[in-house]
N, C-alpha and C positions, 0 to 999 in steps of 0.2 A: 568630307569625312574628317579632315583635319580640324575644322571648326567644331565638330562634334567632340572630338578628343580633347581639344583645348578647353572648351567650356566645362566639360565633365571633370577634367583634371583640376581646373581652378576651383570648382565647387568642392572637390574632395580635399584639396590643399587647405582652403579656408576652413572647411569642416574640421580637419585634424588640428589646425591651429586653435580653433575655438574649443575643441574637445578638451585640450589640456588646461585651458584657462577658465572657460565658462561652463563646461559640462555638456553632456550629450543632448540635452533638450534644446540648447542654443546652437549646437553644432549642426543640427538637422536643417536649419534654415538655409545656409548656402548650398547644401547638398540638394535640398528640394528645389531651390530657385535655379541653380545652374546645372547640376548634374541630372536633374529630372526635367525641370521646366524648359530651360533653353535647349538642352539636348533633345527633348521631345519635339520642340518646334522645328529645330534644324533637321531632325530625322524625318518629320513630316514633309518638309520641303524637299529633302533629298529623295525620299521614297515616292512621293505623290506628284510633285511638280516636275522634278527632273528624273522621273521614273526610268526613262530609257537609258540614260547614262549610268544611273545607279544599278540597273539590271546588268549592264555590261560589266561594271565593276565587280559585281557579285557572281558573274558567270550564269546569270539567269536570262540572258537575252533570248527572247522567243521571236524577235522580229515584229512584235506587235505589243500593244498595251497589255499589261498584266494587272488585272483588277485586284488580285490578292495583294500584290505589292503596294498598290495605292491604299488598300484597306489597312495594311500594316502601318502606313504613314499616318492615317487617321487615328489608329489606336495609340500611336506615340503622342499625337496631339491631344487625344482625350485624357491622357494621364498628365501630360506636360502643362497644359493650361490650368487645370485645377491646382496643381502644385504651386504654380506661380501665384495664383489667387490666394491660396492658403497663407503663403508667406506675406504677400503684399497687403492683405486685409487684416493681418495680425491675428489670424486664427490660432487656437491652441496648438502648440508644437506637436501634439499627438496627431492632429489632422495632417500636418505636413509629413509626419513620419508614416502615416497610412499611405499617402501617395508614393512615398519613396519605397515602401514595402511592396506596393502594387507593381512598381517598375522593376523591383528585384525579382518578383515572381514572373513577370513578363520575360525578363532576360534569362531566367532559369529555364523557361520553356523553350526559348530560342536556342539555348545550349543543348537541350535534348534533341531538338530538330537537327542541329548541326551534326550531332553524333549519329543519328539514324537515317538521315536523308541524303545519303551519298550513293548514287547509282553506280559509281565506279568503285565503291568500297573504300575510297580514300577520305580521310578526315582532314579538314583544313585546320591544322594545329594552331596556327597564329590566330585565326578567327575564334576558335574555341577558347584559347587562353584569354583573349580580350574579353569575351563574353563572361567567362568565369570570374575574372577580376572585377568586372562591372557588377555582376550579381553579388559577389562577396562584399564589395564596398557598400553597395546600396543596402544589402541585408544587415550588415554590421551597424551602419548609422541608424537605420530605421528601428531595429530591435533595441539598440542602446537607448534611443530617445524614448521609445515606448515604455521600457522598464525603468527608466529614471524619472519618468513624469509622476 
């Protein structure tokens, strides 16, 4: 989880640095590469390969494999790899912004699930805040890049 946070934060940091000097269309690249691409790959590994320890961390341990959790890992990969390819292949920055926006929408939906999927009625505030920050940053960078293109 720390590797996920670290790569995401580095992408946002570089994005904000570029935002001031180069503009939103260039700032989207490190966000797409690190905060979506690398985070997506790490999240796939965490959710799918190390699914059991990740389930325990999230309080989802059912004592068996949870195919939904593995599916979530593949969804992260399905957004992360195209984001890396868009940046690496020099695609138009709007393409990178589209993958960043897709990840923002994904996290928005995760946030809704965190709010409504509590059998005990208690909300994990720390998780919700982290997801909302992630959603906000991804949304900000993607929309800024789309409208400045």
